[in-house]
C-alpha positions as CSV (number, residue, x, y, z in Angstrom):
1,M,57.3,-23.1,14.9
2,E,54.0,-23.6,13.1
3,V,52.4,-27.0,12.5
4,G,52.5,-28.1,9.0
5,K,55.2,-25.7,8.2
6,D,58.8,-27.0,7.6
7,I,62.0,-25.5,8.8
8,S,65.2,-26.0,6.6
9,F,68.7,-25.0,6.9
10,D,72.3,-26.3,5.9
11,I,74.5,-28.2,7.8
12,F,78.0,-29.0,7.8
13,D,79.6,-32.7,8.7
14,G,83.2,-31.4,8.2
15,E,83.4,-32.6,4.6
16,K,80.1,-31.9,2.9
17,V,76.9,-29.5,3.2
18,F,73.4,-31.2,3.7
19,K,70.3,-29.8,3.9
20,L,68.4,-30.3,7.1
21,V,64.7,-30.2,7.1
22,I,62.5,-30.1,10.1
23,K,58.7,-31.3,9.7
24,V,56.6,-29.6,12.5
25,I,54.0,-32.4,12.8
26,K,51.6,-31.3,15.7
27,K,51.4,-29.9,19.0
28,E,51.1,-32.3,21.9
29,Q,51.3,-32.2,25.6
30,I,53.9,-34.8,26.9
31,R,54.3,-36.2,30.6
32,V,58.1,-37.3,31.1
33,P,59.8,-38.0,34.4
34,A,60.6,-34.0,34.6
35,G,57.1,-33.2,34.2
36,T,54.3,-32.2,31.7
37,F,55.1,-30.0,29.0
38,N,53.2,-28.4,25.9
39,T,55.5,-29.4,23.1
40,F,55.8,-29.6,19.4
41,K,56.4,-33.0,17.7
42,I,58.9,-32.5,14.9
43,E,60.6,-34.7,12.5
44,P,64.2,-34.0,11.5
45,K,65.5,-35.3,8.1
46,V,68.9,-34.7,6.5
47,L,68.5,-34.7,2.8
48,G,70.9,-36.4,0.5
49,A,72.9,-37.7,3.5
50,S,75.1,-40.7,3.8
51,G,77.0,-42.3,6.9
52,L,76.4,-40.6,10.3
53,F,73.5,-38.5,8.9
54,K,71.7,-41.4,6.7
55,H,68.0,-41.5,7.6
56,K,67.0,-45.1,8.6
57,G,63.5,-45.5,10.2
58,E,61.4,-42.9,12.2
59,F,62.9,-40.4,14.3
60,F,60.8,-38.0,16.4
61,V,61.5,-35.1,18.8
62,W,59.3,-33.4,21.1
63,V,60.4,-29.7,22.0
64,T,58.9,-27.4,24.6
65,D,56.3,-24.8,22.9
66,D,58.3,-22.0,24.2
67,D,61.5,-19.8,23.3
68,K,63.8,-22.4,24.7
69,K,62.6,-25.2,22.5
70,I,63.8,-27.8,25.0
71,P,63.9,-31.4,23.9
72,V,61.8,-33.6,26.3
73,L,61.3,-36.8,24.5
74,I,63.1,-38.4,21.7
75,R,61.8,-41.8,19.9
76,S,63.6,-43.5,17.2
77,G,63.1,-46.9,15.3
78,V,66.3,-49.1,15.6
79,L,66.8,-52.4,14.0
80,I,65.3,-54.5,16.8
81,G,62.8,-52.2,17.9
82,A,62.7,-48.6,19.4
83,V,64.5,-46.1,21.7
84,A,63.1,-43.6,23.9
85,I,64.9,-41.0,25.5
86,Q,63.1,-38.8,28.1
87,L,64.1,-35.5,29.9
88,V,64.3,-36.6,33.6
89,E,65.5,-33.4,35.4
90,Y,66.3,-29.8,34.6
91,K,67.4,-26.8,36.5
């Protein structure tokens, strides 16, 4: 991953093929209950999607800046506010 560069590939929902574009926004150090991690902040978007994959609001994922790319934080806007999912523990 490299900040400012997009990663794209095709995904299949069982009926149609869509293009998934992952925007690599920035590097950031994130603290969650599982610890402090150096991460990439990314924004995945499915182009031309409908139904389950339709993009509504902001959706960001922070993945570790290592070979594993573990998601440690996910934030998404919803109709009445926002949802955050944090990594609590890993083994």
